N, CA, C and O atoms as a GROMACS GRO file, in nm:
protein
  496
    1TYR      N    1  -4.486   3.433   0.372
    1TYR     CA    2  -4.496   3.566   0.313
    1TYR      C    3  -4.375   3.645   0.362
    1TYR      O    4  -4.352   3.651   0.483
    2GLN      N    5  -4.301   3.704   0.275
    2GLN     CA    6  -4.188   3.784   0.314
    2GLN      C    7  -4.216   3.932   0.265
    2GLN      O    8  -4.278   3.953   0.161
    3ARG      N    9  -4.171   4.027   0.339
    3ARG     CA   10  -4.178   4.163   0.308
    3ARG      C   11  -4.059   4.232   0.373
    3ARG      O   12  -3.987   4.176   0.455
    4ARG      N   13  -4.043   4.355   0.332
    4ARG     CA   14  -3.930   4.440   0.386
    4ARG      C   15  -3.983   4.554   0.452
    4ARG      O   16  -4.067   4.627   0.399
    5VAL      N   17  -3.936   4.574   0.573
    5VAL     CA   18  -3.973   4.690   0.658
    5VAL      C   19  -3.846   4.764   0.692
    5VAL      O   20  -3.763   4.705   0.762
    6HIS      N   21  -3.821   4.886   0.652
    6HIS     CA   22  -3.711   4.969   0.690
    6HIS      C   23  -3.583   4.894   0.652
    6HIS      O   24  -3.485   4.902   0.726
    7GLY      N   25  -3.580   4.821   0.541
    7GLY     CA   26  -3.455   4.739   0.498
    7GLY      C   27  -3.435   4.607   0.552
    7GLY      O   28  -3.347   4.531   0.509
    8GLU      N   29  -3.519   4.578   0.650
    8GLU     CA   30  -3.508   4.447   0.722
    8GLU      C   31  -3.606   4.351   0.661
    8GLU      O   32  -3.721   4.387   0.635
    9GLU      N   33  -3.563   4.231   0.638
    9GLU     CA   34  -3.651   4.140   0.590
    9GLU      C   35  -3.723   4.058   0.693
    9GLU      O   36  -3.660   4.006   0.785
   10ILE      N   37  -3.856   4.046   0.680
   10ILE     CA   38  -3.938   3.981   0.785
   10ILE      C   39  -3.967   3.842   0.720
   10ILE      O   40  -4.008   3.839   0.604
   11VAL      N   41  -3.949   3.741   0.781
   11VAL     CA   42  -3.969   3.600   0.736
   11VAL      C   43  -4.069   3.527   0.808
   11VAL      O   44  -4.111   3.568   0.916
   12HIS      N   45  -4.112   3.415   0.752
   12HIS     CA   46  -4.221   3.337   0.812
   12HIS      C   47  -4.170   3.284   0.953
   12HIS      O   48  -4.064   3.222   0.963
   13LYS      N   49  -4.245   3.311   1.052
   13LYS     CA   50  -4.214   3.262   1.192
   13LYS      C   51  -4.248   3.104   1.198
   13LYS      O   52  -4.188   3.028   1.274
   14ARG      N   53  -4.340   3.066   1.118
   14ARG     CA   54  -4.374   2.928   1.114
   14ARG      C   55  -4.263   2.844   1.067
   14ARG      O   56  -4.250   2.732   1.115
   15LYS      N   57  -4.186   2.887   0.982
   15LYS     CA   58  -4.075   2.814   0.916
   15LYS      C   59  -3.959   2.798   1.020
   15LYS      O   60  -3.873   2.711   1.007
   16ALA      N   61  -3.962   2.892   1.129
   16ALA     CA   62  -3.856   2.876   1.223
   16ALA      C   63  -3.845   2.748   1.293
   16ALA      O   64  -3.736   2.700   1.326
   17ALA      N   65  -3.965   2.690   1.317
   17ALA     CA   66  -3.977   2.562   1.392
   17ALA      C   67  -3.908   2.451   1.296
   17ALA      O   68  -3.826   2.370   1.340
   18TRP      N   69  -3.944   2.453   1.175
   18TRP     CA   70  -3.885   2.349   1.078
   18TRP      C   71  -3.732   2.367   1.067
   18TRP      O   72  -3.662   2.266   1.061
   19SER      N   73  -3.674   2.494   1.065
   19SER     CA   74  -3.534   2.511   1.057
   19SER      C   75  -3.469   2.460   1.193
   19SER      O   76  -3.364   2.396   1.189
   20ILE      N   77  -3.531   2.490   1.312
   20ILE     CA   78  -3.475   2.439   1.431
   20ILE      C   79  -3.466   2.293   1.436
   20ILE      O   80  -3.362   2.239   1.474
   21ILE      N   81  -3.581   2.219   1.396
   21ILE     CA   82  -3.591   2.078   1.395
   21ILE      C   83  -3.490   2.026   1.299
   21ILE      O   84  -3.425   1.927   1.334
   22ASN      N   85  -3.471   2.078   1.190
   22ASN     CA   86  -3.376   2.041   1.092
   22ASN      C   87  -3.232   2.050   1.145
   22ASN      O   88  -3.151   1.959   1.122
   23PHE      N   89  -3.200   2.156   1.214
   23PHE     CA   90  -3.075   2.170   1.264
   23PHE      C   91  -3.043   2.077   1.385
   23PHE      O   92  -2.931   2.027   1.395
   24VAL      N   93  -3.134   2.056   1.468
   24VAL     CA   94  -3.122   1.965   1.579
   24VAL      C   95  -3.102   1.828   1.531
   24VAL      O   96  -3.012   1.761   1.582
   25CYS      N   97  -3.180   1.775   1.433
   25CYS     CA   98  -3.170   1.651   1.369
   25CYS      C   99  -3.029   1.628   1.302
   25CYS      O  100  -2.968   1.522   1.310
   26MET      N  101  -2.984   1.741   1.235
   26MET     CA  102  -2.855   1.730   1.172
   26MET      C  103  -2.745   1.703   1.272
   26MET      O  104  -2.661   1.616   1.248
   27ILE      N  105  -2.742   1.773   1.385
   27ILE     CA  106  -2.640   1.767   1.489
   27ILE      C  107  -2.649   1.630   1.559
   27ILE      O  108  -2.549   1.565   1.590
   28ALA      N  109  -2.777   1.592   1.581
   28ALA     CA  110  -2.794   1.457   1.642
   28ALA      C  111  -2.745   1.340   1.555
   28ALA      O  112  -2.683   1.246   1.605
   29THR      N  113  -2.773   1.348   1.435
   29THR     CA  114  -2.747   1.230   1.344
   29THR      C  115  -2.585   1.227   1.330
   29THR      O  116  -2.522   1.121   1.326
   30ALA      N  117  -2.526   1.351   1.323
   30ALA     CA  118  -2.378   1.351   1.309
   30ALA      C  119  -2.313   1.299   1.445
   30ALA      O  120  -2.217   1.221   1.446
   31THR      N  121  -2.368   1.344   1.547
   31THR     CA  122  -2.310   1.313   1.685
   31THR      C  123  -2.323   1.164   1.717
   31THR      O  124  -2.236   1.103   1.778
   32LEU      N  125  -2.439   1.108   1.672
   32LEU     CA  126  -2.468   0.962   1.704
   32LEU      C  127  -2.387   0.880   1.603
   32LEU      O  128  -2.382   0.758   1.612
   33GLY      N  129  -2.330   0.941   1.514
   33GLY     CA  130  -2.245   0.860   1.415
   33GLY      C  131  -2.327   0.791   1.314
   33GLY      O  132  -2.273   0.701   1.250
   34ILE      N  133  -2.456   0.823   1.291
   34ILE     CA  134  -2.543   0.762   1.183
   34ILE      C  135  -2.497   0.800   1.049
   34ILE      O  136  -2.513   0.722   0.955
   35ALA      N  137  -2.440   0.913   1.034
   35ALA     CA  138  -2.380   0.956   0.904
   35ALA      C  139  -2.269   1.049   0.937
   35ALA      O  140  -2.258   1.095   1.051
   36ASP      N  141  -2.191   1.077   0.845
   36ASP     CA  142  -2.079   1.170   0.854
   36ASP      C  143  -2.126   1.315   0.847
   36ASP      O  144  -2.232   1.343   0.791
   37ILE      N  145  -2.052   1.404   0.900
   37ILE     CA  146  -2.097   1.549   0.919
   37ILE      C  147  -2.131   1.618   0.774
   37ILE      O  148  -2.219   1.703   0.761
   38MET      N  149  -2.057   1.576   0.679
   38MET     CA  150  -2.073   1.628   0.540
   38MET      C  151  -2.210   1.584   0.482
   38MET      O  152  -2.282   1.667   0.425
   39THR      N  153  -2.247   1.457   0.495
   39THR     CA  154  -2.373   1.409   0.452
   39THR      C  155  -2.489   1.472   0.533
   39THR      O  156  -2.590   1.510   0.474
   40CYS      N  157  -2.478   1.485   0.665
   40CYS     CA  158  -2.577   1.546   0.747
   40CYS      C  159  -2.593   1.695   0.699
   40CYS      O  160  -2.704   1.736   0.667
   41ALA      N  161  -2.490   1.770   0.693
   41ALA     CA  162  -2.502   1.912   0.652
   41ALA      C  163  -2.562   1.934   0.512
   41ALA      O  164  -2.637   2.030   0.494
   42LEU      N  165  -2.532   1.850   0.413
   42LEU     CA  166  -2.581   1.860   0.270
   42LEU      C  167  -2.729   1.821   0.290
   42LEU      O  168  -2.813   1.891   0.233
   43THR      N  169  -2.768   1.723   0.362
   43THR     CA  170  -2.897   1.673   0.372
   43THR      C  171  -2.994   1.791   0.447
   43THR      O  172  -3.106   1.823   0.408
   44ALA      N  173  -2.929   1.842   0.552
   44ALA     CA  174  -2.997   1.951   0.619
   44ALA      C  175  -3.019   2.077   0.519
   44ALA      O  176  -3.126   2.137   0.512
   45ALA      N  177  -2.907   2.110   0.443
   45ALA     CA  178  -2.935   2.224   0.351
   45ALA      C  179  -3.051   2.197   0.248
   45ALA      O  180  -3.138   2.281   0.224
   46PHE      N  181  -3.045   2.073   0.188
   46PHE     CA  182  -3.146   2.028   0.101
   46PHE      C  183  -3.289   2.036   0.159
   46PHE      O  184  -3.383   2.079   0.092
   47LEU      N  185  -3.301   1.994   0.284
   47LEU     CA  186  -3.429   2.003   0.358
   47LEU      C  187  -3.469   2.140   0.383
   47LEU      O  188  -3.588   2.168   0.374
   48MET      N  189  -3.385   2.228   0.413
   48MET     CA  190  -3.417   2.372   0.431
   48MET      C  191  -3.484   2.428   0.304
   48MET      O  192  -3.573   2.513   0.311
   49ILE      N  193  -3.436   2.378   0.189
   49ILE     CA  194  -3.492   2.436   0.065
   49ILE      C  195  -3.625   2.368   0.039
   49ILE      O  196  -3.721   2.430  -0.004
   50VAL      N  197  -3.629   2.233   0.067
   50VAL     CA  198  -3.748   2.155   0.037
   50VAL      C  199  -3.866   2.207   0.128
   50VAL      O  200  -3.980   2.220   0.084
   51THR      N  201  -3.830   2.235   0.250
   51THR     CA  202  -3.943   2.279   0.344
   51THR      C  203  -3.980   2.425   0.336
   51THR      O  204  -4.070   2.473   0.406
   52GLY      N  205  -3.907   2.495   0.250
   52GLY     CA  206  -3.937   2.633   0.226
   52GLY      C  207  -3.884   2.728   0.331
   52GLY      O  208  -3.932   2.841   0.342
   53CYS      N  209  -3.785   2.684   0.410
   53CYS     CA  210  -3.720   2.779   0.509
   53CYS      C  211  -3.641   2.874   0.437
   53CYS      O  212  -3.633   2.990   0.477
   54ILE      N  213  -3.580   2.833   0.330
   54ILE     CA  214  -3.503   2.929   0.234
   54ILE      C  215  -3.525   2.901   0.097
   54ILE      O  216  -3.546   2.786   0.058
   55GLN      N  217  -3.522   2.998   0.021
   55GLN     CA  218  -3.548   2.979  -0.122
   55GLN      C  219  -3.418   2.961  -0.198
   55GLN      O  220  -3.312   3.006  -0.157
   56MET      N  221  -3.432   2.895  -0.305
   56MET     CA  222  -3.312   2.847  -0.385
   56MET      C  223  -3.222   2.958  -0.423
   56MET      O  224  -3.099   2.947  -0.422
   57ARG      N  225  -3.294   3.083  -0.462
   57ARG     CA  226  -3.216   3.192  -0.500
   57ARG      C  227  -3.138   3.252  -0.386
   57ARG      O  228  -3.025   3.298  -0.404
   58ASP      N  229  -3.199   3.252  -0.268
   58ASP     CA  230  -3.135   3.299  -0.154
   58ASP      C  231  -3.005   3.211  -0.117
   58ASP      O  232  -2.900   3.263  -0.080
   59ALA      N  233  -3.022   3.079  -0.128
   59ALA     CA  234  -2.920   2.980  -0.103
   59ALA      C  235  -2.804   3.008  -0.199
   59ALA      O  236  -2.688   3.014  -0.157
   60TYR      N  237  -2.835   3.026  -0.331
   60TYR     CA  238  -2.725   3.056  -0.425
   60TYR      C  239  -2.651   3.182  -0.394
   60TYR      O  240  -2.529   3.190  -0.405
   61ARG      N  241  -2.739   3.294  -0.351
   61ARG     CA  242  -2.675   3.423  -0.317
   61ARG      C  243  -2.588   3.416  -0.205
   61ARG      O  244  -2.498   3.499  -0.191
   62ALA      N  245  -2.609   3.314  -0.118
   62ALA     CA  246  -2.533   3.309   0.017
   62ALA      C  247  -2.396   3.235  -0.016
   62ALA      O  248  -2.302   3.242   0.063
   63LEU      N  249  -2.390   3.174  -0.120
   63LEU     CA  250  -2.265   3.093  -0.142
   63LEU      C  251  -2.148   3.196  -0.180
   63LEU      O  252  -2.160   3.286  -0.263
   64GLN      N  253  -2.040   3.171  -0.110
   64GLN     CA  254  -1.922   3.258  -0.148
   64GLN      C  255  -1.808   3.161  -0.198
   64GLN      O  256  -1.773   3.062  -0.135
   65GLY      N  257  -1.756   3.200  -0.319
   65GLY     CA  258  -1.663   3.109  -0.381
   65GLY      C  259  -1.527   3.096  -0.302
   65GLY      O  260  -1.468   2.988  -0.299
   66ASP      N  261  -1.484   3.195  -0.247
   66ASP     CA  262  -1.358   3.184  -0.162
   66ASP      C  263  -1.373   3.096  -0.046
   66ASP      O  264  -1.283   3.018  -0.012
   67VAL      N  265  -1.487   3.107   0.017
   67VAL     CA  266  -1.515   3.022   0.139
   67VAL      C  267  -1.527   2.881   0.101
   67VAL      O  268  -1.477   2.796   0.174
   68LEU      N  269  -1.593   2.848  -0.013
   68LEU     CA  270  -1.598   2.710  -0.063
   68LEU      C  271  -1.469   2.652  -0.103
   68LEU      O  272  -1.441   2.534  -0.084
   69LEU      N  273  -1.387   2.740  -0.161
   69LEU     CA  274  -1.254   2.686  -0.192
   69LEU      C  275  -1.169   2.647  -0.078
   69LEU      O  276  -1.100   2.545  -0.076
   70LEU      N  277  -1.179   2.746   0.026
   70LEU     CA  278  -1.116   2.712   0.154
   70LEU      C  279  -1.156   2.589   0.225
   70LEU      O  280  -1.073   2.515   0.278
   71ILE      N  281  -1.285   2.567   0.226
   71ILE     CA  282  -1.340   2.449   0.287
   71ILE      C  283  -1.284   2.326   0.206
   71ILE      O  284  -1.233   2.232   0.267
   72ALA      N  285  -1.293   2.326   0.076
   72ALA     CA  286  -1.248   2.218  -0.007
   72ALA      C  287  -1.093   2.184   0.014
   72ALA      O  288  -1.050   2.069   0.021
   73GLY      N  289  -1.020   2.293   0.023
   73GLY     CA  290  -0.881   2.278   0.041
   73GLY      C  291  -0.845   2.224   0.183
   73GLY      O  292  -0.747   2.151   0.200
   74THR      N  293  -0.924   2.260   0.278
   74THR     CA  294  -0.909   2.213   0.419
   74THR      C  295  -0.944   2.067   0.428
   74THR      O  296  -0.875   1.990   0.496
   75ILE      N  297  -1.050   2.028   0.361
   75ILE     CA  298  -1.088   1.891   0.361
   75ILE      C  299  -0.978   1.807   0.287
   75ILE      O  300  -0.942   1.700   0.336
   76ALA      N  301  -0.927   1.851   0.177
   76ALA     CA  302  -0.821   1.779   0.115
   76ALA      C  303  -0.688   1.776   0.195
   76ALA      O  304  -0.614   1.678   0.188
   77LEU      N  305  -0.659   1.881   0.267
   77LEU     CA  306  -0.545   1.871   0.353
   77LEU      C  307  -0.563   1.782   0.469
   77LEU      O  308  -0.467   1.718   0.512
   78GLY      N  309  -0.680   1.774   0.522
   78GLY     CA  310  -0.713   1.675   0.632
   78GLY      C  311  -0.698   1.532   0.587
   78GLY      O  312  -0.640   1.449   0.658
   79VAL      N  313  -0.753   1.504   0.464
   79VAL     CA  314  -0.743   1.369   0.411
   79VAL      C  315  -0.605   1.329   0.384
   79VAL      O  316  -0.572   1.212   0.404
   80ALA      N  317  -0.520   1.416   0.340
   80ALA     CA  318  -0.380   1.395   0.305
   80ALA      C  319  -0.301   1.372   0.431
   80ALA      O  320  -0.214   1.285   0.435
   81MET      N  321  -0.330   1.452   0.538
   81MET     CA  322  -0.268   1.441   0.673
   81MET      C  323  -0.302   1.302   0.728
   81MET      O  324  -0.217   1.233   0.785
   82GLN      N  325  -0.429   1.265   0.709
   82GLN     CA  326  -0.466   1.138   0.776
   82GLN      C  327  -0.403   1.019   0.709
   82GLN      O  328  -0.360   0.924   0.774
   83LYS      N  329  -0.398   1.028   0.571
   83LYS     CA  330  -0.337   0.913   0.494
   83LYS      C  331  -0.180   0.896   0.514
   83LYS      O  332  -0.123   0.787   0.510
   84THR      N  333  -0.120   1.016   0.538
   84THR     CA  334   0.031   1.008   0.548
   84THR      C  335   0.068   0.985   0.697
   84THR      O  336   0.185   0.958   0.726
   85GLY      N  337  -0.023   0.994   0.788
   85GLY     CA  338   0.014   0.983   0.921
   85GLY      C  339   0.051   1.111   1.007
   85GLY      O  340   0.080   1.112   1.127
   86ALA      N  341   0.046   1.212   0.926
   86ALA     CA  342   0.085   1.338   0.981
   86ALA      C  343  -0.008   1.383   1.104
   86ALA      O  344   0.040   1.427   1.209
   87SER      N  345  -0.132   1.370   1.083
   87SER     CA  346  -0.225   1.402   1.190
   87SER      C  347  -0.198   1.317   1.320
   87SER      O  348  -0.202   1.373   1.430
   88GLN      N  349  -0.172   1.188   1.310
   88GLN     CA  350  -0.133   1.116   1.416
   88GLN      C  351  -0.016   1.155   1.488
   88GLN      O  352  -0.011   1.158   1.611
   89LEU      N  353   0.089   1.189   1.402
   89LEU     CA  354   0.214   1.246   1.469
   89LEU      C  355   0.185   1.384   1.534
   89LEU      O  356   0.229   1.403   1.648
   90TYR      N  357   0.124   1.468   1.481
   90TYR     CA  358   0.089   1.596   1.549
   90TYR      C  359   0.008   1.572   1.671
   90TYR      O  360   0.036   1.633   1.773
   91ALA      N  361  -0.091   1.489   1.668
   91ALA     CA  362  -0.171   1.459   1.781
   91ALA      C  363  -0.087   1.410   1.906
   91ALA      O  364  -0.099   1.455   2.020
   92GLU      N  365   0.003   1.308   1.866
   92GLU     CA  366   0.084   1.242   1.967
   92GLU      C  367   0.193   1.337   2.023
   92GLU      O  368   0.227   1.334   2.141
   93SER      N  369   0.242   1.416   1.938
   93SER     CA  370   0.338   1.529   1.980
   93SER      C  371   0.279   1.624   2.084
   93SER      O  372   0.336   1.652   2.190
   94PHE      N  373   0.154   1.673   2.042
   94PHE     CA  374   0.092   1.778   2.128
   94PHE      C  375   0.056   1.707   2.260
   94PHE      O  376   0.085   1.760   2.367
   95LEU      N  377  -0.005   1.590   2.252
   95LEU     CA  378  -0.051   1.530   2.383
   95LEU      C  379   0.082   1.486   2.469
   95LEU      O  380   0.070   1.474   2.591
   96SER      N  381   0.199   1.463   2.410
   96SER     CA  382   0.306   1.426   2.497
   96SER      C  383   0.353   1.550   2.570
   96SER      O  384   0.410   1.536   2.678
   97LEU      N  385   0.332   1.676   2.515
   97LEU     CA  386   0.366   1.793   2.584
   97LEU      C  387   0.285   1.819   2.717
   97LEU      O  388   0.330   1.886   2.810
   98PHE      N  389   0.169   1.763   2.716
   98PHE     CA  390   0.074   1.776   2.834
   98PHE      C  391   0.044   1.648   2.888
   98PHE      O  392  -0.070   1.625   2.928
   99ASP      N  393   0.138   1.557   2.893
   99ASP     CA  394   0.121   1.418   2.945
   99ASP      C  395   0.077   1.405   3.097
   99ASP      O  396  -0.003   1.319   3.134
  100SER      N  397   0.132   1.491   3.177
  100SER     CA  398   0.104   1.480   3.306
  100SER      C  399  -0.008   1.579   3.361
  100SER      O  400  -0.029   1.590   3.482
  101PHE      N  401  -0.077   1.651   3.263
  101PHE     CA  402  -0.175   1.753   3.293
  101PHE      C  403  -0.314   1.685   3.302
  101PHE      O  404  -0.329   1.572   3.255
  102SER      N  405  -0.406   1.748   3.356
  102SER     CA  406  -0.542   1.706   3.368
  102SER      C  407  -0.621   1.724   3.226
  102SER      O  408  -0.579   1.808   3.146
  103PRO      N  409  -0.726   1.651   3.197
  103PRO     CA  410  -0.794   1.666   3.077
  103PRO      C  411  -0.845   1.809   3.055
  103PRO      O  412  -0.853   1.853   2.941
  104THR      N  413  -0.878   1.880   3.157
  104THR     CA  414  -0.923   2.018   3.154
  104THR      C  415  -0.820   2.102   3.095
  104THR      O  416  -0.849   2.182   3.006
  105THR      N  417  -0.686   2.087   3.145
  105THR     CA  418  -0.580   2.164   3.089
  105THR      C  419  -0.540   2.133   2.959
  105THR      O  420  -0.498   2.222   2.886
  106ILE      N  421  -0.550   1.999   2.915
  106ILE     CA  422  -0.528   1.958   2.778
  106ILE      C  423  -0.633   2.029   2.677
  106ILE      O  424  -0.603   2.076   2.567
  107LEU      N  425  -0.761   2.027   2.735
  107LEU     CA  426  -0.868   2.090   2.648
  107LEU      C  427  -0.837   2.233   2.628
  107LEU      O  428  -0.843   2.283   2.516
  108GLY      N  429  -0.800   2.308   2.744
  108GLY     CA  430  -0.764   2.447   2.742
  108GLY      C  431  -0.651   2.473   2.637
  108GLY      O  432  -0.657   2.565   2.555
  109ALA      N  433  -0.546   2.384   2.648
  109ALA     CA  434  -0.431   2.404   2.560
  109ALA      C  435  -0.483   2.389   2.405
  109ALA      O  436  -0.440   2.463   2.316
  110MET      N  437  -0.571   2.296   2.383
  110MET     CA  438  -0.620   2.274   2.250
  110MET      C  439  -0.700   2.395   2.190
  110MET      O  440  -0.692   2.434   2.073
  111ILE      N  441  -0.781   2.450   2.292
  111ILE     CA  442  -0.856   2.572   2.254
  111ILE      C  443  -0.764   2.682   2.228
  111ILE      O  444  -0.788   2.761   2.136
  112LEU      N  445  -0.649   2.695   2.309
  112LEU     CA  446  -0.559   2.797   2.281
  112LEU      C  447  -0.482   2.788   2.152
  112LEU      O  448  -0.458   2.885   2.081
  113LEU      N  449  -0.444   2.662   2.125
  113LEU     CA  450  -0.378   2.638   1.997
  113LEU      C  451  -0.464   2.665   1.883
  113LEU      O  452  -0.419   2.727   1.787
  114THR      N  453  -0.589   2.621   1.887
  114THR     CA  454  -0.690   2.664   1.784
  114THR      C  455  -0.696   2.801   1.756
  114THR      O  456  -0.691   2.846   1.642
  115SER      N  457  -0.710   2.878   1.870
  115SER     CA  458  -0.735   3.017   1.856
  115SER      C  459  -0.605   3.084   1.800
  115SER      O  460  -0.616   3.167   1.710
  116VAL      N  461  -0.489   3.051   1.849
  116VAL     CA  462  -0.362   3.118   1.789
  116VAL      C  463  -0.344   3.083   1.655
  116VAL      O  464  -0.300   3.168   1.578
  117SER      N  465  -0.374   2.954   1.612
  117SER     CA  466  -0.358   2.909   1.469
  117SER      C  467  -0.454   2.992   1.378
  117SER      O  468  -0.418   3.042   1.271
  118THR      N  469  -0.573   3.001   1.428
  118THR     CA  470  -0.680   3.075   1.353
  118THR      C  471  -0.634   3.223   1.336
  118THR      O  472  -0.645   3.276   1.226
  119HIS      N  473  -0.584   3.286   1.438
  119HIS     CA  474  -0.540   3.420   1.434
  119HIS      C  475  -0.418   3.440   1.331
  119HIS      O  476  -0.415   3.536   1.254
  120VAL      N  477  -0.320   3.342   1.339
  120VAL     CA  478  -0.201   3.352   1.250
  120VAL      C  479  -0.254   3.332   1.106
  120VAL      O  480  -0.221   3.413   1.019
  121LEU      N  481  -0.334   3.228   1.079
  121LEU     CA  482  -0.378   3.198   0.954
  121LEU      C  483  -0.480   3.295   0.888
  121LEU      O  484  -0.498   3.295   0.766
  122CYS      N  485  -0.540   3.373   0.966
  122CYS     CA  486  -0.652   3.467   0.910
  122CYS      C  487  -0.582   3.568   0.826
  122CYS      O  488  -0.486   3.635   0.863
  123VAL      N  489  -0.643   3.573   0.701
  123VAL     CA  490  -0.579   3.670   0.605
  123VAL      C  491  -0.646   3.806   0.611
  123VAL      O  492  -0.593   3.898   0.550
  124ASP      N  493  -0.754   3.825   0.675
  124ASP     CA  494  -0.817   3.955   0.691
  124ASP      C  495  -0.726   4.041   0.747
  124ASP      O  496  -0.757   4.157   0.770
   0.00000   0.00000   0.00000
């Protein structure tokens, strides 16, 4: 049962357990390599609707065309980089810069690179 109080939507607390179980299973399945992340995410989204955690109209309302286009473009770019060997070249080049550093430093450098790249590419 859903109702609105002062503009805020109150949802079923009983459905929260289903959504948490769904999320944990999605992460575990992808982490263990049972299925790829795309399959796990789509299955989890489907189960959220089937179990009543979210209604279909709310799911449609939450979709944003520009975000879906960005995700599709990023997946296509990743596949192209993988097939051409560009991703391997970038990874080897990046790791060669930090060849003598500890894994913690390399991880920090990757996080910094991701953060800077996101900031540069952000259109907002």
